[in-house]
N, CA, C and O atoms as a GROMACS GRO file, in nm:
protein
  352
    1MET      N    1   0.513   1.050  -0.456
    1MET     CA    2   0.392   1.096  -0.388
    1MET      C    3   0.445   1.195  -0.327
    1MET      O    4   0.345   1.244  -0.274
    2GLU      N    5   0.525   1.254  -0.298
    2GLU     CA    6   0.569   1.397  -0.234
    2GLU      C    7   0.458   1.510  -0.290
    2GLU      O    8   0.433   1.603  -0.213
    3ALA      N    9   0.394   1.507  -0.411
    3ALA     CA   10   0.316   1.618  -0.461
    3ALA      C   11   0.173   1.568  -0.451
    3ALA      O   12   0.088   1.626  -0.519
    4ALA      N   13   0.136   1.464  -0.370
    4ALA     CA   14  -0.010   1.440  -0.367
    4ALA      C   15  -0.086   1.545  -0.301
    4ALA      O   16  -0.194   1.580  -0.347
    5GLY      N   17  -0.033   1.598  -0.192
    5GLY     CA   18  -0.122   1.723  -0.107
    5GLY      C   19  -0.119   1.838  -0.192
    5GLY      O   20  -0.220   1.907  -0.205
    6LEU      N   21   0.007   1.868  -0.260
    6LEU     CA   22  -0.011   1.974  -0.344
    6LEU      C   23  -0.130   1.985  -0.445
    6LEU      O   24  -0.206   2.080  -0.463
    7LEU      N   25  -0.126   1.873  -0.502
    7LEU     CA   26  -0.247   1.861  -0.628
    7LEU      C   27  -0.372   1.895  -0.580
    7LEU      O   28  -0.449   1.959  -0.652
    8GLN      N   29  -0.407   1.856  -0.457
    8GLN     CA   30  -0.554   1.897  -0.375
    8GLN      C   31  -0.582   2.026  -0.370
    8GLN      O   32  -0.701   2.061  -0.375
    9ASN      N   33  -0.471   2.130  -0.360
    9ASN     CA   34  -0.505   2.265  -0.342
    9ASN      C   35  -0.449   2.341  -0.468
    9ASN      O   36  -0.505   2.448  -0.493
   10LEU      N   37  -0.342   2.298  -0.554
   10LEU     CA   38  -0.305   2.396  -0.642
   10LEU      C   39  -0.310   2.321  -0.766
   10LEU      O   40  -0.267   2.206  -0.761
   11PRO      N   41  -0.358   2.370  -0.886
   11PRO     CA   42  -0.376   2.261  -1.002
   11PRO      C   43  -0.241   2.282  -1.095
   11PRO      O   44  -0.218   2.381  -1.164
   12CYS      N   45  -0.161   2.168  -1.081
   12CYS     CA   46  -0.017   2.156  -1.156
   12CYS      C   47   0.008   2.020  -1.187
   12CYS      O   48  -0.056   1.922  -1.149
   13LEU      N   49   0.137   2.024  -1.281
   13LEU     CA   50   0.154   1.923  -1.313
   13LEU      C   51   0.296   1.870  -1.280
   13LEU      O   52   0.400   1.929  -1.309
   14VAL      N   53   0.288   1.776  -1.228
   14VAL     CA   54   0.423   1.708  -1.136
   14VAL      C   55   0.516   1.639  -1.226
   14VAL      O   56   0.469   1.539  -1.280
   15ILE      N   57   0.638   1.668  -1.256
   15ILE     CA   58   0.733   1.596  -1.357
   15ILE      C   59   0.824   1.546  -1.252
   15ILE      O   60   0.880   1.631  -1.183
   16ARG      N   61   0.847   1.416  -1.228
   16ARG     CA   62   0.948   1.346  -1.158
   16ARG      C   63   1.048   1.265  -1.229
   16ARG      O   64   1.023   1.211  -1.337
   17GLY      N   65   1.175   1.256  -1.161
   17GLY     CA   66   1.289   1.173  -1.238
   17GLY      C   67   1.258   1.067  -1.130
   17GLY      O   68   1.234   1.090  -1.011
   18ILE      N   69   1.265   0.928  -1.202
   18ILE     CA   70   1.247   0.831  -1.135
   18ILE      C   71   1.387   0.750  -1.147
   18ILE      O   72   1.449   0.743  -1.253
   19CYS      N   73   1.427   0.690  -1.025
   19CYS     CA   74   1.573   0.631  -1.060
   19CYS      C   75   1.577   0.514  -0.962
   19CYS      O   76   1.689   0.466  -0.947
   20ASP      N   77   1.481   0.460  -0.895
   20ASP     CA   78   1.450   0.341  -0.803
   20ASP      C   79   1.382   0.239  -0.847
   20ASP      O   80   1.276   0.272  -0.900
   21CYS      N   81   1.405   0.113  -0.845
   21CYS     CA   82   1.328   0.018  -0.870
   21CYS      C   83   1.205  -0.020  -0.782
   21CYS      O   84   1.196   0.008  -0.663
   22ALA      N   85   1.112  -0.084  -0.854
   22ALA     CA   86   0.986  -0.105  -0.760
   22ALA      C   87   0.993  -0.197  -0.635
   22ALA      O   88   0.889  -0.217  -0.573
   23ASP      N   89   1.093  -0.247  -0.599
   23ASP     CA   90   1.139  -0.342  -0.514
   23ASP      C   91   1.212  -0.267  -0.413
   23ASP      O   92   1.203  -0.144  -0.414
   24SER      N   93   1.290  -0.332  -0.317
   24SER     CA   94   1.356  -0.299  -0.215
   24SER      C   95   1.503  -0.233  -0.240
   24SER      O   96   1.577  -0.171  -0.164
   25HIS      N   97   1.518  -0.274  -0.382
   25HIS     CA   98   1.659  -0.211  -0.428
   25HIS      C   99   1.692  -0.076  -0.420
   25HIS      O  100   1.622  -0.020  -0.504
   26LYS      N  101   1.750  -0.008  -0.373
   26LYS     CA  102   1.775   0.129  -0.389
   26LYS      C  103   1.927   0.147  -0.460
   26LYS      O  104   2.026   0.075  -0.448
   27ASN      N  105   1.908   0.276  -0.541
   27ASN     CA  106   2.052   0.280  -0.612
   27ASN      C  107   2.061   0.426  -0.634
   27ASN      O  108   2.022   0.472  -0.742
   28GLY      N  109   2.118   0.520  -0.522
   28GLY     CA  110   2.130   0.650  -0.538
   28GLY      C  111   2.236   0.696  -0.669
   28GLY      O  112   2.220   0.803  -0.728
   29ASN      N  113   2.321   0.619  -0.695
   29ASN     CA  114   2.392   0.651  -0.834
   29ASN      C  115   2.333   0.733  -0.936
   29ASN      O  116   2.395   0.820  -0.997
   30TRP      N  117   2.184   0.697  -0.956
   30TRP     CA  118   2.115   0.750  -1.056
   30TRP      C  119   2.039   0.875  -1.037
   30TRP      O  120   1.997   0.932  -1.138
   31GLU      N  121   2.019   0.921  -0.928
   31GLU     CA  122   1.964   1.024  -0.849
   31GLU      C  123   1.968   1.139  -0.946
   31GLU      O  124   1.869   1.196  -0.993
   32GLU      N  125   2.106   1.169  -0.972
   32GLU     CA  126   2.136   1.314  -1.048
   32GLU      C  127   2.097   1.304  -1.175
   32GLU      O  128   2.055   1.407  -1.228
   33HIS      N  129   2.101   1.202  -1.239
   33HIS     CA  130   2.077   1.150  -1.377
   33HIS      C  131   1.931   1.164  -1.417
   33HIS      O  132   1.899   1.198  -1.531
   34ALA      N  133   1.842   1.136  -1.319
   34ALA     CA  134   1.705   1.126  -1.311
   34ALA      C  135   1.637   1.249  -1.303
   34ALA      O  136   1.537   1.278  -1.368
   35ALA      N  137   1.704   1.330  -1.208
   35ALA     CA  138   1.657   1.491  -1.173
   35ALA      C  139   1.710   1.563  -1.312
   35ALA      O  140   1.634   1.648  -1.359
   36ALA      N  141   1.835   1.536  -1.385
   36ALA     CA  142   1.862   1.604  -1.485
   36ALA      C  143   1.748   1.580  -1.606
   36ALA      O  144   1.686   1.671  -1.659
   37VAL      N  145   1.736   1.451  -1.634
   37VAL     CA  146   1.639   1.433  -1.731
   37VAL      C  147   1.487   1.498  -1.726
   37VAL      O  148   1.427   1.566  -1.809
   38ALA      N  149   1.451   1.451  -1.596
   38ALA     CA  150   1.318   1.552  -1.552
   38ALA      C  151   1.314   1.697  -1.592
   38ALA      O  152   1.225   1.757  -1.652
   39ALA      N  153   1.432   1.744  -1.545
   39ALA     CA  154   1.452   1.898  -1.564
   39ALA      C  155   1.447   1.918  -1.723
   39ALA      O  156   1.370   2.002  -1.769
   40ALA      N  157   1.524   1.845  -1.804
   40ALA     CA  158   1.528   1.862  -1.942
   40ALA      C  159   1.395   1.857  -1.996
   40ALA      O  160   1.363   1.946  -2.074
   41PHE      N  161   1.302   1.755  -1.962
   41PHE     CA  162   1.180   1.724  -2.024
   41PHE      C  163   1.108   1.857  -1.960
   41PHE      O  164   1.052   1.923  -2.047
   42THR      N  165   1.097   1.903  -1.847
   42THR     CA  166   1.018   2.012  -1.826
   42THR      C  167   1.047   2.135  -1.908
   42THR      O  168   0.954   2.207  -1.945
   43LYS      N  169   1.166   2.162  -1.938
   43LYS     CA  170   1.201   2.237  -2.017
   43LYS      C  171   1.161   2.255  -2.140
   43LYS      O  172   1.116   2.360  -2.186
   44GLU      N  173   1.176   2.141  -2.204
   44GLU     CA  174   1.135   2.122  -2.342
   44GLU      C  175   0.952   2.129  -2.351
   44GLU      O  176   0.887   2.157  -2.452
   45LEU      N  177   0.907   2.100  -2.243
   45LEU     CA  178   0.747   2.074  -2.232
   45LEU      C  179   0.711   2.243  -2.221
   45LEU      O  180   0.640   2.297  -2.305
   46LEU      N  181   0.757   2.301  -2.132
   46LEU     CA  182   0.732   2.450  -2.124
   46LEU      C  183   0.762   2.519  -2.261
   46LEU      O  184   0.704   2.626  -2.281
   47GLY      N  185   0.834   2.478  -2.343
   47GLY     CA  186   0.843   2.568  -2.491
   47GLY      C  187   0.709   2.533  -2.559
   47GLY      O  188   0.674   2.604  -2.654
   48TYR      N  189   0.636   2.437  -2.522
   48TYR     CA  190   0.473   2.424  -2.590
   48TYR      C  191   0.373   2.477  -2.515
   48TYR      O  192   0.256   2.443  -2.535
   49VAL      N  193   0.407   2.571  -2.415
   49VAL     CA  194   0.266   2.622  -2.340
   49VAL      C  195   0.274   2.759  -2.375
   49VAL      O  196   0.378   2.824  -2.373
   50TYR      N  197   0.152   2.805  -2.410
   50TYR     CA  198   0.156   2.942  -2.444
   50TYR      C  199   0.136   3.036  -2.331
   50TYR      O  200   0.088   2.988  -2.229
   51PRO      N  201   0.164   3.154  -2.332
   51PRO     CA  202   0.155   3.245  -2.214
   51PRO      C  203   0.015   3.270  -2.191
   51PRO      O  204  -0.020   3.282  -2.074
   52GLU      N  205  -0.067   3.278  -2.276
   52GLU     CA  206  -0.207   3.309  -2.280
   52GLU      C  207  -0.277   3.202  -2.187
   52GLU      O  208  -0.362   3.233  -2.104
   53GLU      N  209  -0.234   3.080  -2.208
   53GLU     CA  210  -0.301   2.966  -2.131
   53GLU      C  211  -0.270   2.966  -1.991
   53GLU      O  212  -0.347   2.921  -1.906
   54VAL      N  213  -0.142   3.026  -1.962
   54VAL     CA  214  -0.103   3.058  -1.828
   54VAL      C  215  -0.178   3.163  -1.735
   54VAL      O  216  -0.219   3.156  -1.619
   55GLN      N  217  -0.179   3.258  -1.825
   55GLN     CA  218  -0.272   3.365  -1.788
   55GLN      C  219  -0.414   3.333  -1.730
   55GLN      O  220  -0.458   3.389  -1.630
   56ILE      N  221  -0.476   3.243  -1.797
   56ILE     CA  222  -0.621   3.208  -1.748
   56ILE      C  223  -0.606   3.138  -1.614
   56ILE      O  224  -0.701   3.151  -1.537
   57GLN      N  225  -0.506   3.069  -1.576
   57GLN     CA  226  -0.504   3.008  -1.451
   57GLN      C  227  -0.503   3.102  -1.332
   57GLN      O  228  -0.444   3.210  -1.327
   58LEU      N  229  -0.591   3.037  -1.218
   58LEU     CA  230  -0.582   3.121  -1.097
   58LEU      C  231  -0.443   3.150  -1.048
   58LEU      O  232  -0.354   3.066  -1.054
   59LEU      N  233  -0.426   3.272  -0.998
   59LEU     CA  234  -0.312   3.317  -0.970
   59LEU      C  235  -0.275   3.243  -0.812
   59LEU      O  236  -0.357   3.208  -0.727
   60VAL      N  237  -0.145   3.234  -0.806
   60VAL     CA  238  -0.109   3.160  -0.678
   60VAL      C  239  -0.147   3.248  -0.551
   60VAL      O  240  -0.192   3.193  -0.450
   61LYS      N  241  -0.129   3.376  -0.557
   61LYS     CA  242  -0.149   3.474  -0.471
   61LYS      C  243  -0.296   3.461  -0.427
   61LYS      O  244  -0.328   3.451  -0.308
   62GLU      N  245  -0.391   3.463  -0.537
   62GLU     CA  246  -0.535   3.448  -0.508
   62GLU      C  247  -0.578   3.332  -0.420
   62GLU      O  248  -0.663   3.343  -0.331
   63LEU      N  249  -0.513   3.219  -0.451
   63LEU     CA  250  -0.539   3.073  -0.416
   63LEU      C  251  -0.487   3.109  -0.258
   63LEU      O  252  -0.569   3.099  -0.167
   64LEU      N  253  -0.366   3.145  -0.236
   64LEU     CA  254  -0.326   3.167  -0.107
   64LEU      C  255  -0.411   3.281  -0.023
   64LEU      O  256  -0.408   3.280   0.100
   65ASP      N  257  -0.480   3.371  -0.088
   65ASP     CA  258  -0.563   3.448  -0.011
   65ASP      C  259  -0.688   3.379   0.033
   65ASP      O  260  -0.742   3.408   0.140
   66ASP      N  261  -0.733   3.289  -0.047
   66ASP     CA  262  -0.844   3.216  -0.018
   66ASP      C  263  -0.826   3.120   0.102
   66ASP      O  264  -0.919   3.100   0.181
   67ILE      N  265  -0.688   3.052   0.115
   67ILE     CA  266  -0.648   2.975   0.204
   67ILE      C  267  -0.662   3.043   0.344
   67ILE      O  268  -0.732   3.002   0.436
   68LEU      N  269  -0.589   3.148   0.343
   68LEU     CA  270  -0.569   3.261   0.440
   68LEU      C  271  -0.725   3.289   0.508
   68LEU      O  272  -0.748   3.275   0.628
   69SER      N  273  -0.807   3.322   0.427
   69SER     CA  274  -0.922   3.357   0.455
   69SER      C  275  -1.022   3.248   0.541
   69SER      O  276  -1.103   3.266   0.633
   70ALA      N  277  -0.978   3.130   0.469
   70ALA     CA  278  -1.041   2.992   0.515
   70ALA      C  279  -0.981   2.976   0.658
   70ALA      O  280  -1.062   2.974   0.750
   71VAL      N  281  -0.868   2.966   0.682
   71VAL     CA  282  -0.791   2.952   0.810
   71VAL      C  283  -0.826   3.064   0.914
   71VAL      O  284  -0.815   3.035   1.033
   72GLN      N  285  -0.864   3.177   0.881
   72GLN     CA  286  -0.902   3.296   0.960
   72GLN      C  287  -1.030   3.268   1.042
   72GLN      O  288  -1.050   3.272   1.164
   73ARG      N  289  -1.136   3.229   0.904
   73ARG     CA  290  -1.262   3.189   0.958
   73ARG      C  291  -1.283   3.078   1.055
   73ARG      O  292  -1.368   3.071   1.145
   74THR      N  293  -1.172   2.974   1.015
   74THR     CA  294  -1.160   2.862   1.115
   74THR      C  295  -1.114   2.888   1.255
   74THR      O  296  -1.155   2.829   1.355
   75GLU      N  297  -1.028   2.983   1.252
   75GLU     CA  298  -0.964   3.020   1.389
   75GLU      C  299  -1.086   3.096   1.447
   75GLU      O  300  -1.116   3.046   1.555
   76GLY      N  301  -1.155   3.183   1.418
   76GLY     CA  302  -1.278   3.244   1.474
   76GLY      C  303  -1.343   3.155   1.525
   76GLY      O  304  -1.377   3.167   1.643
   77ASN      N  305  -1.376   3.042   1.451
   77ASN     CA  306  -1.491   2.922   1.499
   77ASN      C  307  -1.420   2.870   1.611
   77ASN      O  308  -1.491   2.860   1.711
   78VAL      N  309  -1.295   2.832   1.624
   78VAL     CA  310  -1.223   2.775   1.722
   78VAL      C  311  -1.237   2.866   1.865
   78VAL      O  312  -1.285   2.830   1.973
   79ILE      N  313  -1.191   2.963   1.836
   79ILE     CA  314  -1.225   3.076   1.947
   79ILE      C  315  -1.356   3.093   2.008
   79ILE      O  316  -1.360   3.118   2.128
   80GLU      N  317  -1.464   3.081   1.940
   80GLU     CA  318  -1.597   3.108   1.955
   80GLU      C  319  -1.658   2.973   2.033
   80GLU      O  320  -1.751   2.982   2.113
   81THR      N  321  -1.593   2.849   1.996
   81THR     CA  322  -1.635   2.748   2.046
   81THR      C  323  -1.532   2.718   2.177
   81THR      O  324  -1.570   2.632   2.257
   82LYS      N  325  -1.427   2.771   2.198
   82LYS     CA  326  -1.375   2.762   2.324
   82LYS      C  327  -1.437   2.849   2.427
   82LYS      O  328  -1.430   2.817   2.546
   83THR      N  329  -1.496   2.956   2.390
   83THR     CA  330  -1.552   3.058   2.475
   83THR      C  331  -1.677   2.978   2.524
   83THR      O  332  -1.700   2.968   2.645
   84ASN      N  333  -1.761   2.919   2.425
   84ASN     CA  334  -1.880   2.857   2.457
   84ASN      C  335  -1.882   2.746   2.549
   84ASN      O  336  -1.973   2.716   2.625
   85VAL      N  337  -1.763   2.685   2.531
   85VAL     CA  338  -1.707   2.546   2.619
   85VAL      C  339  -1.685   2.606   2.762
   85VAL      O  340  -1.744   2.562   2.860
   86GLU      N  341  -1.601   2.705   2.766
   86GLU     CA  342  -1.570   2.776   2.892
   86GLU      C  343  -1.696   2.835   2.987
   86GLU      O  344  -1.686   2.850   3.109
   87ARG      N  345  -1.787   2.859   2.927
   87ARG     CA  346  -1.904   2.922   2.978
   87ARG      C  347  -1.989   2.793   3.057
   87ARG      O  348  -2.048   2.815   3.162
   88MET      N  349  -1.988   2.679   3.004
   88MET     CA  350  -2.070   2.583   3.027
   88MET      C  351  -2.031   2.515   3.182
   88MET      O  352  -2.096   2.420   3.226
   0.00000   0.00000   0.00000
């Protein structure tokens, strides 16, 4: 679930290595193996992605610029609202 917030803002594919049971039993002995399997699968999957498909995607910089612009607009609105409240 760590990537749930990321998926809302950045189109991506999350590949995870799962090493725990669905109950309360935790076993850290398999974490390294699960991470290695996830990494190997990711490497294999990337062999099937063509660069042309990647270039079509929105660049992360463009996305971050949009986020920065939205934050700056919000900041301006907050300052304006604060000024209006102080005048009351």
